[in-house]
C-alpha positions in Angstrom: -9.6 -37.2 -17.1 -7.1 -39.2 -18.2 -8.5 -42.5 -16.5 -12.0 -41.8 -17.7 -11.2 -41.7 -21.3 -9.5 -45.0 -20.6 -12.7 -46.3 -18.8 -15.0 -45.2 -21.7 -12.1 -46.8 -24.8 -12.5 -50.0 -22.8 -16.5 -50.2 -22.4 -16.7 -48.9 -26.4 -14.4 -51.7 -27.5 -15.9 -53.9 -25.0 -19.6 -53.1 -26.6 -18.0 -53.6 -30.0 -16.8 -56.7 -29.2 -19.8 -58.1 -28.1 -21.4 -56.9 -31.5 -19.0 -58.7 -33.6 -19.3 -61.5 -31.8 -23.0 -61.7 -31.3 -23.2 -61.1 -35.5 -20.5 -64.0 -36.1 -22.5 -66.5 -33.8 -25.7 -65.8 -35.7 -23.9 -65.6 -39.6 -22.7 -69.3 -38.1 -26.4 -70.8 -37.4 -27.5 -69.2 -40.6 -25.4 -71.5 -42.8 -27.0 -75.3 -41.5 -30.1 -73.7 -40.8 -30.1 -72.3 -44.6 -28.6 -75.5 -46.1 -31.8 -77.6 -44.3 -34.4 -75.1 -45.6 -33.0 -75.0 -49.2 -33.3 -78.6 -49.5 -37.1 -79.2 -47.5 -38.2 -75.9 -49.8 -37.0 -77.8 -53.1 -38.6 -81.1 -51.7 -41.8 -79.1 -51.1 -41.7 -77.7 -54.6 -40.6 -80.9 -56.8 -43.5 -82.6 -54.4 -40.7 -84.8 -52.5 -40.4 -85.8 -49.1 -37.0 -83.9 -48.6 -34.4 -85.0 -45.3 -36.4 -86.6 -42.9 -34.0 -89.2 -41.3 -31.8 -87.8 -39.0 -33.7 -85.8 -36.3 -37.5 -84.4 -36.6 -38.3 -83.5 -39.9 -34.5 -83.8 -40.6 -33.3 -80.9 -38.9 -30.1 -82.3 -37.7 -29.6 -83.5 -40.9 -27.3 -80.3 -41.4 -25.3 -81.0 -38.6 -24.4 -84.6 -39.8 -23.5 -82.9 -43.0 -20.8 -80.4 -40.8 -19.4 -83.4 -38.7 -18.3 -85.1 -42.2 -17.2 -82.1 -43.7 -14.8 -82.0 -40.7 -13.9 -85.8 -40.8 -13.9 -86.0 -44.9 -10.2 -86.5 -45.9 -8.9 -83.7 -48.5 -6.3 -85.0 -50.1 -5.0 -81.9 -52.5 -4.3 -82.6 -56.1 -0.2 -82.8 -57.4 -1.3 -80.2 -60.0 -2.5 -77.4 -58.1 -0.9 -74.2 -56.6 -1.1 -75.2 -53.0 -0.5 -72.1 -51.5 -3.6 -70.1 -53.9 -5.4 -73.2 -53.6 -5.4 -73.0 -49.6 -6.1 -69.5 -49.4 -8.7 -69.0 -52.0 -11.6 -70.2 -49.9 -10.6 -67.5 -47.2 -10.3 -65.0 -49.5 -14.5 -65.9 -49.9 -15.2 -66.4 -46.5 -13.5 -64.0 -44.9 -15.1 -60.2 -46.7 -18.9 -62.7 -46.7 -18.6 -62.1 -43.0 -17.1 -58.6 -43.2 -19.9 -57.0 -45.2 -22.7 -57.3 -42.8 -21.1 -55.2 -39.9 -22.5 -52.0 -41.6 -25.9 -53.5 -41.4 -28.4 -52.2 -38.3 -30.3 -54.9 -36.9 -32.0 -52.6 -34.3 -31.9 -48.6 -33.7 -30.2 -48.1 -29.9 -30.5 -48.1 -26.5 -29.0 -45.8 -23.8 -27.4 -47.7 -21.0 -25.7 -46.0 -17.9 -26.0 -43.0 -20.1 -23.9 -44.1 -23.6 -25.6 -45.0 -26.5 -25.3 -48.2 -28.0 -25.6 -48.7 -31.4 -27.4 -52.4 -33.0 -24.5 -51.8 -35.4 -21.2 -53.3 -35.6 -19.6 -50.0 -37.6 -21.6 -47.0 -37.8 -19.7 -46.0 -40.9 -20.2 -42.6 -42.5 -19.8 -44.5 -45.9 -21.5 -47.5 -44.7 -23.5 -48.0 -48.3 -19.9 -47.6 -50.0 -18.2 -49.9 -47.2 -20.4 -52.7 -48.7 -19.7 -52.5 -52.0 -16.0 -52.2 -51.4 -15.7 -55.5 -49.7 -18.0 -57.2 -51.6 -16.2 -56.6 -54.6 -13.6 -58.3 -52.7 -15.1 -61.6 -52.9 -14.4 -62.3 -56.7 -11.2 -62.7 -56.0 -11.4 -66.0 -53.8 -13.1 -67.2 -56.7 -10.4 -65.8 -59.6 -7.7 -67.9 -57.1 -9.5 -71.0 -56.9 -10.3 -71.3 -60.8 -6.4 -70.2 -61.3 -4.8 -72.2 -59.0 -6.7 -75.7 -59.2 -5.1 -75.8 -62.8 -8.3 -76.9 -63.7 -9.5 -75.8 -67.7 -13.3 -76.4 -66.2 -12.6 -73.9 -62.7 -11.0 -71.8 -64.7 -13.6 -71.2 -67.1 -15.9 -70.8 -64.1 -13.8 -68.5 -62.0 -13.6 -66.4 -65.5 -16.9 -66.6 -66.1 -17.6 -65.6 -62.3 -15.8 -62.4 -62.8 -16.8 -60.7 -65.8 -20.6 -61.5 -64.6 -19.5 -59.6 -61.4 -17.8 -56.7 -62.4 -20.9 -56.6 -65.1 -23.6 -56.7 -62.6 -22.0 -54.5 -59.7 -22.2 -51.7 -61.9 -26.1 -52.1 -61.9 -26.2 -52.5 -58.6 -24.1 -49.6 -57.3 -26.1 -47.4 -59.9 -29.5 -48.3 -58.2 -28.8 -47.4 -54.9 -27.7 -43.3 -56.1 -31.5 -43.1 -56.3 -32.3 -43.5 -52.9 -29.0 -41.5 -51.8 -30.8 -38.6 -53.7 -34.1 -39.2 -51.8 -32.4 -39.6 -47.6 -29.1 -37.6 -48.9 -27.1 -40.5 -46.6 -25.1 -43.2 -47.3 -25.0 -44.1 -43.6 -27.5 -47.1 -43.3 -28.5 -46.0 -40.1 -29.9 -42.7 -41.1 -31.3 -44.6 -44.3 -33.6 -46.8 -41.9 -34.8 -44.0 -39.7 -35.6 -41.9 -42.3 -37.8 -44.9 -43.8 -39.6 -44.7 -40.4 -40.9 -41.3 -41.0 -44.8 -41.3 -43.0 -45.3 -41.1 -46.9 -48.6 -40.3 -46.9 -51.6 -41.2 -45.0 -54.8 -43.1 -45.7 -57.5 -42.5 -43.5 -56.2 -44.4 -40.2 -53.1 -46.3 -41.9 -50.2 -44.2 -42.2 -47.6 -46.0 -45.5 -44.2 -45.6 -44.0 -41.7 -43.8 -46.2 -39.9 -47.5 -47.1 -37.5 -47.6 -50.3 -39.7 -50.0 -52.2 -42.1 -47.3 -52.3 -40.3 -44.4 -53.6 -37.8 -46.4 -55.6 -39.7 -49.5 -56.8 -37.5 -50.0 -60.0 -34.5 -49.5 -58.1 -35.4 -52.4 -55.6 -36.4 -54.4 -59.1 -32.4 -53.7 -60.1 -31.0 -54.2 -57.3 -32.8 -57.6 -56.4 -32.0 -58.3 -59.7 -28.4 -58.0 -59.9 -28.3 -59.6 -56.2 -28.8 -62.8 -57.8 -25.8 -62.3 -60.4 -23.9 -61.4 -57.2 -24.2 -64.2 -55.4 -23.8 -66.6 -58.4 -27.4 -68.4 -57.7 -30.0 -69.4 -60.2 -31.0 -68.2 -62.7 -26.9 -66.8 -62.6 -25.1 -69.5 -61.8 -23.1 -69.4 -64.8 -19.7 -70.2 -62.6 -21.2 -73.3 -61.5 -23.0 -74.6 -64.2 -22.7 -78.7 -64.0 -24.5 -78.6 -67.2 -21.1 -77.8 -68.7 -18.5 -77.2 -66.3 -18.7 -80.3 -63.9 -19.0 -77.8 -60.7 -17.1 -74.9 -61.8 -14.5 -73.2 -60.1 -14.7 -75.2 -56.9 -14.2 -78.8 -58.9 -10.7 -79.6 -57.2 -12.2 -78.7 -53.7 -13.6 -81.3 -51.2 -14.0 -81.6 -47.5 -14.0 -78.5 -45.6 -12.7 -76.1 -48.4 -15.7 -76.6 -50.6 -17.5 -76.2 -47.3 -16.0 -73.1 -46.7 -17.4 -71.8 -50.7 -20.8 -72.8 -49.6 -20.3 -70.8 -46.5 -19.4 -67.8 -48.0 -22.7 -68.2 -50.7 -25.2 -68.2 -47.8 -23.8 -65.6 -45.9 -23.3 -63.4 -49.0 -27.3 -64.3 -49.5 -27.2 -63.7 -45.9 -26.0 -59.8 -46.1 -27.6 -59.6 -49.6 -31.0 -60.4 -47.7 -29.9 -57.9 -45.0 -28.9 -54.9 -47.7 -32.5 -55.7 -49.6 -34.6 -55.3 -46.0 -32.4 -52.3 -44.9 -32.4 -49.9 -48.3 -36.3 -51.2 -49.2 -38.3 -52.7 -46.6 -37.6 -50.2 -43.5 -34.6 -52.1 -41.7 -35.3 -52.8 -38.1 -38.2 -50.6 -38.4 -41.5 -52.5 -37.3 -44.5 -53.9 -39.3 -47.8 -52.0 -39.1 -48.8 -53.4 -36.1 -46.1 -54.6 -33.8 -45.9 -50.9 -32.9 -49.4 -51.5 -30.9 -48.6 -54.7 -29.6 -44.9 -53.3 -28.4 -47.5 -51.5 -26.3 -49.3 -54.0 -24.8 -46.6 -55.8 -24.3 -45.0 -53.3 -22.5 -48.1 -52.0 -20.2 -49.4 -55.9 -19.3 -45.9 -56.4 -17.8 -45.1 -52.8 -16.7 -42.1 -52.6 -18.2 -40.2 -49.0 -18.0 -37.1 -47.7 -18.6 -34.0 -50.2 -19.8 -37.0 -53.2 -19.6 -39.2 -50.8 -21.8 -36.1 -50.6 -24.0 -34.8 -54.2 -24.4 -38.5 -55.3 -25.4 -38.3 -52.4 -28.5 -35.0 -53.8 -29.3 -36.0 -57.3 -29.6 -39.5 -56.3 -31.5 -37.5 -54.6 -33.8 -34.7 -57.2 -34.4 -37.9 -59.9 -35.0 -38.7 -57.4 -37.7 -35.3 -57.3 -39.5 -34.9 -61.0 -39.2 -38.5 -61.7 -40.8 -37.8 -59.3 -43.5 -34.0 -61.5 -44.0 -35.9 -64.8 -43.6 -38.0 -63.7 -46.3 -35.4 -62.8 -48.9 -33.5 -65.8 -48.3 -36.6 -68.0 -48.8 -36.9 -65.7 -52.2 -33.3 -67.3 -53.2 -34.5 -70.8 -52.7 -38.1 -70.3 -54.2 -36.5 -68.6 -57.5 -33.5 -71.3 -57.7 -36.4 -74.0 -57.9 -38.5 -71.7 -60.2 -36.4 -70.0 -62.9 -33.5 -72.0 -65.2 -30.4 -71.1 -66.0 -29.7 -68.2 -68.6 -27.5 -69.3 -71.2 -24.5 -66.7 -70.7 -24.9 -64.6 -74.1 -28.1 -63.8 -72.3 -26.9 -63.3 -68.7 -24.8 -60.4 -70.7 -27.7 -59.0 -72.4 -29.0 -58.8 -69.4 -26.3 -56.6 -67.4 -25.6 -54.2 -70.2 -28.8 -54.0 -72.2 -31.1 -54.0 -69.9 -30.1 -53.3 -66.3 -27.6 -50.5 -66.7 -30.1 -48.8 -69.0 -32.8 -49.3 -66.8 -30.5 -47.8 -63.6 -29.3 -44.7 -65.6 -33.0 -44.2 -66.7 -34.2 -44.2 -62.5 -31.3 -42.0 -61.7 -32.5 -39.3 -64.4 -36.4 -40.1 -63.4 -35.5 -39.9 -59.5 -33.5 -36.5 -59.8 -36.3 -35.0 -61.9 -38.8 -36.2 -58.9 -36.4 -34.7 -56.7 -35.4 -31.4 -57.7 -39.1 -30.8 -58.3 -39.8 -32.0 -54.8 -42.3 -34.8 -55.5 -40.5 -37.2 -53.3 
């Protein structure tokens, strides 16, 4: 009996390790791909060519950049606090990897009588974990600005801390409406409940996606996400026109690359959360279910084969939703100008906070009377 428990524990550890390794590998691929998408997207919007020399359509330009970053000389200025200066990029990038651990990217599959969840950590406080770990990223930015011993870097880090604290409040309050509706903090439960039918329009079934029952909460969360990731129009911590480069002014080479990696990983996590909370997560798009049935019947798949194909379809659906929001980040960057700092703070405290509180009241009333 003791040996069987050890075997089960070993199986769980292997599965968890495999899921974590898969997630890390995928997230590492996101960074060079998004650098290319950012460049090509900006070129598209500005009627330019963008990267087109290194590889077809400039696809290998990001690889060239990685090689350059790896081999670039990284002198450390004498005026910096060396320990915290070197620690800051690590403190920024580690929480960015950890946050995605609770986001489900597919449902589950049964292998040898064991149910495998496609989620590294299925925590019963998943949403709280996301906010707790995501809030740690600001320490890396503050550390970088202080340790650089540079007034522009320090101003950038102070801006970032004030900005992230301000918008984290509205972001946290915006998801309370979802918690009231779905009665769970587990992201897996929230996604599964979004597969239910909200209402029927003839032959068309409208799913209970978060955006349909919490449209105001979605807009607040989306706006706060841009501020939390320091992306335009909220990139005040890096404001080039007044701060040169902001909190990472004194950084170069791979240390600078780690800050950029943290930004793109935070974008990926934010896109995954938007897809999970408001767009059904891994729930299939309308029509994909019929396509799945056709493929299953055409290839005569049963049991584990059919389940594997279903997981593949769910991961594809989730990937499309995440990819769409990643593109929205690029789209907004090259569309909207940067806010002034007073406008940013006014939006956070005088608009976003009251709206998020109003959303909780409205959702509470509608839930009490059973209208949602």
